[in-house]
N, C-alpha and C positions, 0 to 999 in steps of 0.2 A: 572457140574452144572446140577441136572434135569430140565425136563422142569416145570414141576410143582415146583420147588423151583424155578426159574427163575422166575414163574408168580406171585410168594408170595414177591417180591421184584419189581419188575417190571411193567408197562403200559404193556399189549398187543398191543396198536397201536405201540408201539417203535420196534418191532419184523416184521422184513421186510425177511428176511430167515432163514428156519428153517428145516434139513433135520435129518431122526428117521434112527436108525438101527432100522433090525428086532428083536434084542434082549432085549435090555432091554430099547428101548428108549431114549438114553441119548442124549441132545442137542451137537453136535458135532460143527453145522458149525451154526454163524449167523452173520448180519451185523444188526450196531440199526442206529436207523436214532437220529438226533441232533450232539450236539459237546462230541467226546469220553472221554472228562473228566468228562463227569458226571456219567459214568458208571465202573468209577474204579474197583467197588468191582466187574463185573463179569471177568475183564482181573485178579485178583485176585484169584478168587474162580474156574473158569473155566477150568479145570486143563485139560481135554480133547477138547479145542477149537480147530480145526483144523486151519482154517483158518477166517479171516475176506473179506471183502471184502469195498474197500471204495472207495468215489470219486479221480475221477485223475485233477479235477480243483475243488478247494474250498479258502475259505478266508485262512489267516495266523493263526486266530483263529482257526480255525476246526485242523490245521495241528499240532500248538502247541498240543491242544488237545491229538491228534492222537499219537503223539511222546509219552506222557504221557500214555496211556492208552497200548500204545505196550511195552514201557517199565515195566510196571507190568506184562505182557505175560508170561507165561512159554516158554523154548528159543525154544519149538516146532511148535510156531505157525506161518502161512505162510501170508501176505498181500499181497490182489490182488484188482488192479483199473479196470481191466476187466476180461474177462472170459476166455482169450488164456496164461497168465502169472501171476506170484506170487513171492513172496520175500518173505526170511526167515526171523529171526527176525536180524543178525547180517547185513543183507543186506540190509536191511530198515531203521536202526540204522546208516548204513558208509555212506545212501545215502541221509538221513537228515541233516546230520552233512556236508555234501557237498553242500546243498542246501541253510542252511542256514549262510552256511560263504559266499556264493554268493549272497546273500541278505542285507548281513552286508557288503558287498562290494558296495553298490550301494547306491546312493544319495539320497535321498527321495525327494529332490528337482528338480530333476532332470524332465522333461517332458517326454513324454512317447516314443519320438523318441528313446531317447537316453538311456532308464529302456532297451528297445527293444535292439537295439545296443550291448549293454554292454550284454545282455544274449545271443545274437546270436553270439559274438565274443568266450564266455565264453565257450560256448558249444563247440568248437573245440580243448579248451584245456581241456575236461573233457571225451568227446564222441571220441568211432572212429568208424569208419562204419564197420559193419563184417557180412555179408550175414547170415541169419539165416536160413542154409539148413536142422537145427535139427527142425522146427515147421513141427506138424502132427497135425492136427484138432482132429485126432481122440482117442486121447490120452492125452487130456490138463489136466488131474489130475495128472500127474507126473509134480514135480517140478521145473526140471530140461528141461522140454518143451517150448519154444517159452521165455525164461527168455530174452532175450536181449531185449522183447519189455516193460519188467516193470520197470517204472520210478526207483525205488528205486535199482535194480539189476542191471540195465544198469550203473546207477552211481559206485558202488560197481565194476563190472568188466570192468567197461570204457569202452563198448564197445554197441551197437545199428543199428537196422536201422533206415528207414527216419520215422516210426511211433511211433515207440520207442522216435527218438528226439523229434519230434513234442508232446510227451506226457512229456518229460522233461520241456520245453519252456511253454509251455501250464503250469504246475503246477507252476515255478516260478514264470510267470508272472501272475496268480492270484492271488498270497499273496501278490502282489504289487499292486494290486485292477486293475490290466489292462484287458481288456476281449478280447479274441483270440478265431478265430475257426477254425479247421484243414480243408483245403483242401485237396480234395482225388481222385486221376484220377482214383483207383481200383488199380494200379500201383504205386503209389507213393504221398506219405503226403507231402504239406506243409502245409505254415500258412498264415493267416489273421489276423493281428492287428489293432484294434478298434485303430485312435491315435486321437487328437484335432481338426486336420483339415481335415481327411478320414481314408479310411482302405490301411493298408500298408501288402505286398507281401513280405515275407523274405522264403527264402529256405536255412536254417541252412545245411542240407545234403549236398550238391550241393556246400556248401561254407563251408566244415569242413578244405580245404585241406588250402586255403585263412587264415582262422581264427589261426587255427595251426600255421601257418609257418610265419605269421604275415603279410601278404598281403591281397589287395584291393579288399574287398567281392565288388561279379560281382552276387551274387542273395539278395543283401537287396533294396528293395523299389524299383523294380523293377514292372513293369507293365506286366499285364495277353497278352498284346498283345506282349510285347517284350519276354515274356518269348517261346511264341508259333512260335515265328520270331525264335531265337537262334537254337529251336531244330527242325526245318522247316527240314523235311527230313533227322532225323535222329533219333527224338523218339519221344514220345507224352505221356512223362511221366508226364509232369502239362497240358494236355486236361482236361477239366471239360466241364460237361452236361451242367452247368449252371453258367456260370462265375460271377465273383464275382461284387458286384459296388461299386460306390464310391470310386475306389482306385488312390491314387493319387503317383505319381511319385517324388522320390528322385532323383535331378540330382549329376551329381559327386561334385560341390563346395559344396552342402550342405551336403552331406555322409562324406565328409573330414572334415568339421567343425562340426559333430556332433561327431566325431571317436577322433578329436581334443578334443571337449568340454569337453570326459570323459575320458579324460588321456590317451589313445590307440595308438595315434600319435604325435609326436611333434608341435614346432609352426610352421614349413615350409609345414606342412599337406601332406608330403607324408609317405606312407604306406613302412617300414621298409625291408621286406621280406630280411630279414637275409644270408639265403642262397644263394640268387642269388647274392649279395656281395662277400660271400668267393666264390663262385663259378666265379666269373670276376676275383680274386685276382690268383686263379688257371690258368688259362687262360690266366694270364699275365706270366705268367710264363714258360723259355724253357725244355723242355723233351725230352726226349733220344727216345720214341716212346708212342705210344699211349696205352700203355699199361700199361706204367711209371705213366703218365697223371692219368688214370682212378685210381688207386692205390693211387696217391696223392688226387684225389677227395673225395673216399670212406673212407680214415687217417681221411682226413679233418671234413666228414660227421658225422662219429662215436664221433668224438672227441668231436666236437660240437653242433652236435643236439642229444643227447642219448637219451634224453626223448621225443622229438619227433618221435625217428625210432621206439618207442613201437606201433605208429599210423599207421598199415600198411596200408592200404588202402589208406590215406592220404600221407604217406610216397611213398607207388607205384605211385602215381600221381606225386610228387614232383621229384623225383628222376628222371625219365621219362625227365622230362622238363630241368634237371641241365644235363643229360647229352647229349642232345642233344646241350644245351648252350657248351658245352667245346667241340663240333663238331663230335658227334653220329649221323648218322642220325636215324628219329624215327620207318625207316622201316626195321632195324636194330637191334632193342631194341623188346624185347619180355617179360612181366612179368605174375608172375603167383605164385598163393598161392598153396602150397601144404603141407602134411602134412604125419610126422614120421610115417611110419606101423604100429608103436604098438599104434598109438590114433585112436583105431576103432571106436570114437567116431567121429571124426575129432574136437574135441571143439579146440587145439592149431593148427591155422593155422602161417604158415611163409612165407615171401616174396622171392623167387629168380627172379635174373634178367640174363636173355640170351642176349649176345650180340654177333652178327657174320654179318660179311661185311668183304670186301676187306683186312682190315689193320688187322683186329683183328679175328683169328679165329675158333669160337663156345666156347666160356666162360659161365659158369653159374658163378652168382654171389648169396652167399645163405646169406641174413640176419639174421643171429645170433643174435636176443635180446634175450635171456638168456646169453650168453657169451659177449655181446654187441659187436662183430666184425663182417666183412663181411669176409667171405670167398669165395676161389675160389675152386668149385669142382668138379672132374674129372665127367663125367655122366654116365659111369655104376657104380660104388660105389652110384651116387647121384637115379641112379634108383631102385640099391639094398636097400637104405633105405626111401624114398619119396615115396608117391604117390598124387595123385589129388582126391577132392571129387569123391563119387559114383554118384552125381547129378552132376558133370561140366560135360558136356558132350562133350566139346572140346579135343580133339587131342593132348596128350603130346607133345612138342613138338622135346623132347627128345628122344623120342623113333626111329626115323627116323635115328638120328644118331650111336643108338645101331645096328639097323638093318645093315647100313651102315658096321660099324664094322665088324659085323658078316658074313658079306660076302664077305669081303675083308683080310683075314688072315693078309696078306702082309701090310694093313695100319700102320703106325706111329702112336702111341696114340700121341692126340692132345692134351691133358685135362693133366693138371698137379694139383697136392694139395698144395693150395698154403693161408695159413693165412695172411690175410693184417691186423695188429694189428692197 
């Protein structure tokens, strides 16, 4: 649709963003003011429309109209809610389906705390935290850049970072009529929600592991002072220049009552954390060696938690805790995200766990979510196939073992290749 054709059918006041080419002045990029359902003719006729810019926080009615609009666009459209990321049509439609499914699960008679708690919990089932290494502000025109920050692409890929997670929460809660604000320290984002009796601080990103594995949330209804105290001398991720006001505290009893009232825990008000129960079962049995015990644990993990295992960052956290539970000292465990060397863009991370103590002589366990198994892999074979991200500045732990082997030709190979089914 040309610029003149657009003006014949629409008021110029509705046009907020327009770019022209130097050659034929075709209208390529627009966003519109109002409910998108009123402009279906543009969606059908603007065959060279490259992208639309939409709010990330609006009413449910608005997003119903936006869904109708995008359904009528050509397949080459991209949907943006900020200037750093975008989703294609397939990703948008998938993301909308997921969001609407969550909203359907929420009882409209619940109060704000109950609705917030359900969304907070649901984020852990939908999203895994994955560092956005590929973000580059100089190349934001690329549809692949910073995609994890986009609401709909994040839901399509099941991965995001803190500000993308907050964007999803705000989007869903706005459709439920709940007002929110993003709190950002510059290095981390979390959420402030307006409830009936005050403001509530939540951090769904830091509670992803708890939400995914059924544990008690530690960052729901926490005060700003408590946040700062908990991370004192460790991090300043939550520190703000202007702390929020009228923040209310949700104590343990109220938290359990909220989660019980929305059906997430049983009448005993206990958070199940089923992986802990399974780990304790492993602990109660007798094994000939610690290696046999670890094998039994990984067998259980893959059989019982295959869906959760796909959330690598959260799985990294829970496996560290479970391995300590079965008797491996924390300082004997090293975890790392690695990439196949053929994956030059580092788009597909894998999780590895290295255990080394007086009872276990340097074993690397590879969490293979493609085949859904845990592999024990020999260090030099591992080094030939996998790498860390170029922006990961820590020295790979396995380098010293490779040097040790190269410096001592008589050394026996202490690594065996073995598949734990």
